[in-house]
C-alpha positions in Angstrom: -14.9 12.1 0.4 -13.4 15.5 0.8 -9.9 16.3 -0.5 -7.1 15.6 1.8 -5.3 18.7 3.1 -1.8 18.8 1.5 0.9 18.1 4.1 4.2 20.0 4.2 7.3 19.4 6.4 9.4 22.4 7.3 12.9 22.2 8.7 14.0 25.7 9.8 16.1 26.5 12.9 15.4 30.3 12.8 12.4 30.6 15.2 11.1 33.8 13.6 11.3 32.6 10.0 10.0 29.1 11.0 7.0 30.5 12.8 6.3 33.0 10.0 6.4 30.3 7.3 4.3 27.9 9.3 1.6 30.5 9.9 1.5 31.7 6.2 1.5 28.2 4.8 -1.3 27.2 7.2 -3.3 30.2 6.0 -2.7 29.0 2.4 -4.4 25.7 3.3 -1.5 23.4 4.1 -1.0 21.2 7.1 2.5 22.1 8.2 4.8 20.3 10.6 7.8 22.3 11.7 11.1 21.0 13.1 14.0 23.1 14.2 16.7 20.5 13.5 17.4 17.8 10.9 17.6 14.9 13.3 14.3 15.9 14.9 12.6 15.7 11.5 14.2 12.3 10.6 13.4 10.7 13.9 9.9 12.0 14.4 7.7 8.9 14.5 4.5 10.9 14.3 5.0 11.9 10.7 5.8 9.5 7.9 7.8 11.0 5.0 5.6 9.2 2.5 2.6 11.2 3.8 4.3 14.6 3.0 3.7 16.3 -0.3 6.8 18.4 0.1 9.7 19.0 2.5 10.9 22.6 2.8 14.4 22.5 4.3 17.1 25.0 5.1 20.5 23.9 3.9 22.3 25.2 7.0 21.0 23.6 10.2 22.4 23.4 13.7 23.0 19.7 13.8 23.2 18.1 10.4 23.1 19.9 7.0 20.1 19.9 4.7 22.1 17.8 2.2 22.5 15.0 4.8 18.8 15.3 5.6 17.9 14.8 2.0 20.2 11.9 1.4 18.9 10.0 4.5 15.3 10.8 3.7 15.8 9.6 0.1 16.5 6.1 1.5 12.9 5.9 2.8 10.1 4.6 0.5 7.9 7.4 -0.8 10.3 10.2 0.3 8.8 13.6 -0.7 10.4 16.1 -3.0 12.6 18.8 -1.3 12.5 22.5 -1.7 15.7 23.9 -0.2 16.0 27.4 1.3 19.5 28.7 0.9 21.8 31.7 1.0 23.6 32.9 -2.1 26.8 31.3 -0.9 25.2 27.8 -1.0 23.8 28.0 -4.5 26.4 25.5 -5.9 25.4 23.0 -3.2 21.7 23.5 -4.0 22.3 22.9 -7.7 24.2 19.7 -6.8 21.2 18.6 -4.8 18.9 19.3 -7.7 21.0 16.9 -9.8 20.7 14.3 -7.1 16.9 14.4 -7.3 15.7 17.2 -5.0 12.8 19.3 -6.3 13.9 22.9 -6.3 15.6 25.6 -4.3 14.9 29.2 -3.4 17.5 31.8 -2.2 17.1 34.2 0.7 15.6 36.7 0.9 12.6 35.7 -1.3 9.2 37.2 -2.1 6.4 35.2 -0.6 4.5 35.1 -4.0 7.6 33.6 -5.6 8.0 31.1 -2.7 4.4 29.9 -3.0 4.8 29.5 -6.7 7.9 27.3 -6.1 5.9 25.3 -3.6 3.2 24.7 -6.1 5.7 23.5 -8.7 7.7 21.2 -6.4 4.7 19.7 -4.6 4.1 16.1 -5.1 0.8 15.5 -7.1 -2.3 15.1 -4.9 -3.1 11.5 -3.9 -6.6 11.6 -5.4 -8.3 10.9 -2.1 -11.5 12.5 -3.4 -12.0 9.4 -5.5 -13.8 6.4 -4.2 -11.4 3.8 -2.7 -10.6 0.7 -4.8 -8.3 -1.2 -2.5 -9.2 0.0 1.0 -9.9 3.1 3.1 -6.9 2.7 5.5 -3.9 5.0 5.1 -1.7 2.1 4.1 -4.0 1.0 1.2 -4.6 4.6 0.1 -0.8 5.0 -0.2 -0.5 1.7 -2.1 -3.3 2.8 -4.4 -1.5 6.0 -5.2 1.8 4.2 -5.7 0.1 1.9 -8.2 -1.3 4.9 -10.0 2.2 6.3 -10.4 3.5 3.0 -11.6 0.6 2.4 -14.0 2.3 3.4 -17.2 5.9 2.4 -16.4 7.4 -0.3 -18.7 9.3 -2.1 -15.9 7.8 -5.2 -14.3 6.1 -4.8 -10.9 6.4 -7.3 -8.0 3.4 -7.5 -5.6 4.1 -9.3 -2.3 2.1 -10.2 0.7 0.4 -13.0 2.6 -2.1 -15.3 1.0 -5.4 -13.7 0.5 -4.4 -10.0 0.9 -5.6 -9.1 -2.6 -2.5 -9.2 -4.8 -4.5 -10.1 -7.9 -7.0 -7.3 -7.1 -4.1 -4.9 -6.9 -2.7 -6.1 -10.2 -6.1 -5.7 -11.9 -6.4 -2.2 -10.4 -2.9 -1.4 -11.8 -4.0 -2.6 -15.2 -7.3 -0.7 -15.0 -5.7 2.7 -14.3 -3.0 2.3 -17.0 -3.1 3.1 -20.7 -3.3 -0.7 -21.3 -6.8 -1.0 -19.7 -8.5 -1.6 -23.1 -6.2 -4.6 -23.7 -6.3 -8.1 -22.1 -5.4 -8.8 -18.5 -4.1 -12.4 -18.5 -3.6 -14.1 -15.1 -1.5 -17.2 -14.7 -1.2 -19.1 -11.4 2.3 -20.6 -11.6 1.5 -22.9 -8.7 -1.6 -24.4 -10.3 0.0 -25.6 -13.6 2.2 -28.7 -13.7 5.9 -27.8 -14.1 6.3 -29.8 -17.3 3.4 -27.8 -19.0 4.2 -24.4 -17.5 6.7 -23.3 -20.2 4.3 -24.3 -23.0 1.4 -22.5 -21.3 3.4 -19.2 -20.8 5.4 -19.1 -24.1 3.3 -21.3 -26.3 4.5 -24.1 -28.6 4.8 -25.0 -32.3 3.2 -28.0 -33.9 5.1 -31.2 -33.3 7.2 -29.6 -30.5 6.4 -32.6 -28.3 4.1 -35.6 -28.3 0.5 -34.4 -28.5 1.4 -31.0 -29.9 -1.0 -31.4 -32.9 -1.1 -27.7 -33.7 0.5 -24.3 -32.8 -0.5 -23.1 -29.4 -0.3 -19.4 -28.4 0.9 -19.0 -24.8 -0.2 -16.5 -22.3 2.6 -14.1 -23.2 1.2 -13.8 -26.7 -2.5 -13.8 -25.7 -1.9 -10.8 -23.4 -1.1 -8.8 -26.5 -0.6 -5.1 -25.4 -2.1 -5.7 -22.0 -0.8 -7.1 -18.7 0.6 -10.6 -18.0 0.0 -11.4 -14.4 2.2 -14.2 -13.0 0.9 -15.2 -9.6 2.9 -17.3 -7.2 6.1 -16.6 -9.2 8.2 -18.2 -6.5 6.9 -21.6 -7.7 8.5 -21.3 -11.1 11.2 -24.0 -11.8 14.7 -22.6 -12.0 15.0 -23.4 -15.7 11.9 -21.4 -16.4 13.1 -18.6 -14.2 16.1 -18.2 -16.6 13.7 -17.8 -19.6 11.6 -15.3 -17.7 14.7 -13.3 -16.9 15.5 -13.2 -20.7 11.9 -12.2 -21.3 12.3 -9.2 -18.9 15.7 -8.1 -20.0 15.4 -8.5 -23.8 11.6 -8.3 -24.3 11.6 -11.4 -26.5 10.6 -15.1 -26.2 10.4 -18.2 -28.4 7.7 -20.7 -28.5 8.6 -24.2 -27.4 9.9 -26.0 -30.5 10.2 -22.7 -32.4 13.1 -20.8 -33.8 11.7 -17.3 -34.3 12.0 -14.8 -31.5 8.8 -13.0 -30.8 8.4 -9.6 -29.1 6.7 -9.3 -25.7 4.2 -6.5 -26.0 2.5 -7.0 -22.6 3.7 -5.6 -19.3 4.6 -8.2 -16.6 3.2 -8.0 -13.1 4.3 -10.7 -10.7 3.1 -11.7 -7.3 4.3 -13.9 -4.5 3.3 -14.8 -1.0 6.7 -16.4 -0.4 9.8 -14.5 0.9 11.7 -14.4 -2.3 14.8 -13.0 -0.6 14.9 -16.2 1.6 14.3 -18.3 -1.5 17.3 -16.7 -3.1 19.4 -17.7 -0.1 18.2 -21.3 -0.3 19.0 -21.4 -4.0 15.3 -21.9 -4.9 15.0 -18.5 -6.7 17.5 -16.8 -9.1 19.1 -13.8 -7.5 19.3 -11.9 -10.8 15.6 -12.4 -11.5 14.8 -11.3 -7.9 16.7 -8.1 -8.4 15.1 -7.5 -11.8 11.6 -7.9 -10.3 12.5 -6.0 -7.1 13.0 -2.7 -9.0 9.3 -1.8 -8.6 8.1 -3.7 -5.5 4.9 -3.1 -3.6 4.1 -5.0 -0.4 0.4 -5.4 0.6 -0.1 -5.5 4.4 -2.2 -8.2 6.0 -5.7 -7.4 7.1 -4.9 -7.5 10.8 -2.6 -4.5 10.3 -5.2 -2.4 8.6 -8.4 -3.0 10.5 -9.9 0.3 9.3 -10.5 -1.6 6.0 -12.7 -4.3 7.7 -16.0 -2.5 7.8 -15.5 -1.1 4.3 -14.6 -4.6 3.0 -17.6 -6.1 4.7 -19.9 -3.7 3.0 -18.1 -4.0 -0.4 -17.9 -7.8 -0.4 -21.2 -8.7 1.2 -23.4 -10.6 -1.4 -26.3 -8.3 -1.0 -28.5 -9.8 -3.8 -28.1 -13.3 -2.3 -28.9 -12.0 1.2 -31.9 -10.0 0.1 -33.4 -13.1 -1.7 -33.3 -14.8 1.7 -34.8 -11.9 3.6 -31.5 -10.9 5.2 -31.3 -7.1 5.7 -27.6 -6.7 6.3 -24.7 -7.2 8.7 -25.4 -6.6 12.3 -23.3 -4.3 14.5 -22.3 -7.3 16.7 -21.0 -9.2 13.7 -18.9 -6.1 12.7 -17.5 -5.9 16.3 -16.6 -9.6 16.1 -15.0 -9.1 12.7 -12.9 -6.3 14.1 -11.6 -8.5 16.9 -10.8 -11.4 14.6 -7.1 -11.9 13.5 -8.0 -12.9 9.9 -5.2 -15.3 9.2 -6.7 -15.8 5.7 -6.9 -12.1 5.1 -9.5 -10.6 2.6 -10.1 -14.0 1.0 -11.2 -15.4 4.4 -13.5 -12.4 5.0 -15.1 -12.8 1.6 -15.7 -16.5 2.1 -17.1 -16.0 5.6 -19.5 -13.4 4.3 -20.7 -15.6 1.5 -21.3 -18.5 3.9 -23.1 -16.3 6.3 -25.4 -14.9 3.6 -26.2 -18.5 2.5 -26.8 -20.0 6.0 -28.0 -17.2 8.3 -31.5 -17.7 9.7 -32.3 -14.2 10.9 -32.8 -10.8 9.4 -29.3 -9.7 10.3 -25.9 -11.4 10.1 -24.8 -12.2 13.6 -21.4 -13.2 15.0 -22.4 -16.9 15.0 -23.1 -16.6 11.3 -19.6 -15.3 10.6 -17.8 -17.6 13.1 -19.9 -20.8 13.5 -16.8 -22.6 14.8 -17.1 -20.6 18.0 -20.3 -22.4 18.8 -23.8 -21.1 19.8 -23.4 -18.4 22.4 -25.8 -18.1 25.3 -28.5 -15.5 24.8 -26.9 -13.1 27.3 -23.6 -13.4 25.4 -25.3 -12.5 22.1 -26.3 -9.1 23.5 -23.5 -7.4 25.4 -24.6 -4.3 27.4 -24.1 -0.9 25.8 -21.4 -0.2 28.4 -19.5 -3.3 27.2 -19.8 -2.3 23.6 -18.7 1.2 24.4 -15.7 0.0 26.4 -14.6 -2.4 23.6 -14.8 0.4 21.0 -12.9 2.8 23.2 -10.2 0.2 24.0 -9.8 -0.5 20.3 -9.5 3.2 19.4 -7.1 4.0 22.2 -4.8 1.0 21.3 -4.9 2.1 17.6 -3.8 5.6 18.5 -1.1 4.4 20.9 0.2 2.2 18.1 0.3 5.1 15.7 2.1 7.4 18.2 4.3 4.6 19.5 3.0 5.1 23.0 3.3 8.9 23.2 0.6 9.9 25.7 0.5 13.6 24.7 0.2 13.0 21.0 -2.3 10.2 21.6 -4.6 12.5 23.7 -4.3 15.1 21.0 -5.4 12.7 18.3 -8.3 11.4 20.4 -9.4 14.9 21.3 -9.2 14.3 25.1 -6.9 15.5 27.9 -3.9 13.5 29.1 -5.7 13.0 32.5 -8.8 11.6 30.8 -6.7 9.3 28.6 -4.8 8.0 31.6 -8.0 7.3 33.4 -9.5 5.4 30.5 -6.3 3.4 30.0 -6.3 2.5 33.7 -10.0 1.5 33.7 -9.7 -0.5 30.4 -6.5 -2.2 31.5 -4.4 -0.7 28.7 -0.7 -0.6 29.8 1.1 2.7 29.4 4.1 3.0 27.2 5.2 6.5 27.8 
C-alpha cells in the first residue's frame, strides 16, 4: 500500500500569504486544507483533527485568536501539534503556548527553508500506512492501530471498550506485539468466566493452606505474566472487593497472594477491556469511580463493524478458513455473498463474521460461498433471486457508495460530488433514481 500523503491544516486570514503557503506546501508533497478563520477550522466537518499531521496557525485571526483555537482543538482526541506563525510582539504568547503543549512557533517574516525545517520537526510521526493492516483497512481502525502503536511502551494501563465481538482481545494482542514486551508472556483472563470466589486467587495467586484445598502455593496470572502483558477481559464483572485490590495494584504496583504476607511487585503491564458502559456502572454503584478514572487515562474505543463496513471484505478474506474450504473443493467467497455481507448489520460484529465464515466453509455445497451459505436463516432463495441482474448489482453498489460519502460529508452535496468524482447534477440524478433523500 502506498504511503499516505501527509495532511496539514492552515489557518491564515491573509489571502496572499495563505494562498502562497498552500501552493508551496502542496508542491512539497503535503495535502493542505486552508481556512481563513479559526471558527471555520474548528467547525469544518470534512476534516477531522486527528487526521492532520500538523496545524499551522496564525496567532492573530479575525474572529478568535490562535490561542483559543489551540485550546479548543486540544480537547479533541488525537489533536495535531500546532506550529504558530506570529509577529515579534506576540513571542511571549507563543512561548506560553509551547509550555501548554503546542509544537513550535516561527516569527514573521521567515525564510521558506527555515519554515519547512520547522514543519518537519513539528509534524506528527507518519501513521505507518505503508505497513500491512493488522486490525482493519477502514480509517477508524487505521487510526486505532496508530494510537495503539503510540501507547505500546507506556507504563500506564490501557482500557479497550466496545461491543461484544469487535476484537478487543485482538487489539490487546496487537498492542503487546508492537511493544518492547513482545518477547514476554501475554496472559488473558476472562473475568466473567471465573467464579467470583476463585477470581482473586486466580489473579493474585495463593499460599499453601490459604483456604481449604490449597495444598500448595499457586502463582496467579499477575505473576505468570512476568514482564509481559496481563489482559483483563470483561473487567466490569469484577466484584467490588476485588476492584479495590486491582486499584491498589495499578496505583502501587504491588500485590499479595491470598494468605500471604509478602508484597510482590507487578512487572506486567495491565490492559483491560469491557463491553459494558463503565460510566453507567459507576453511577449504579457497580463499579468503583476511582478505578474507572484510573483505567480511563488511556482509553481506546473500538467501533462496531456496522460503522466500518470498509473492513468487511478485508475481514472476509483474512478470516476465511481457506485450508478447510480447499479440502472441500470450495474456491472462495462469491461476490453475491460479499454483497450480502455488506448489507448485513452484524450485531455480533467480527466474531459473528468469523463464525459465519467457518460454518459456510464447512457446509457449503458449491464451488463458491453464496449468500445462503452465510445466512442460512434467510431460507433458500428462488433461482432468480440468487442472480440479480447486473443493473441491480450496480445500483446497489452505487447506492452504498453514495450513502457512505453523504455520511462522511454530513450531507454536503458539493463535497460529496467532489469525493465521488462526479458533478452535482449527476449526483442529484443518481440520488433521485436510487431513492436517496437529499440532506443539503
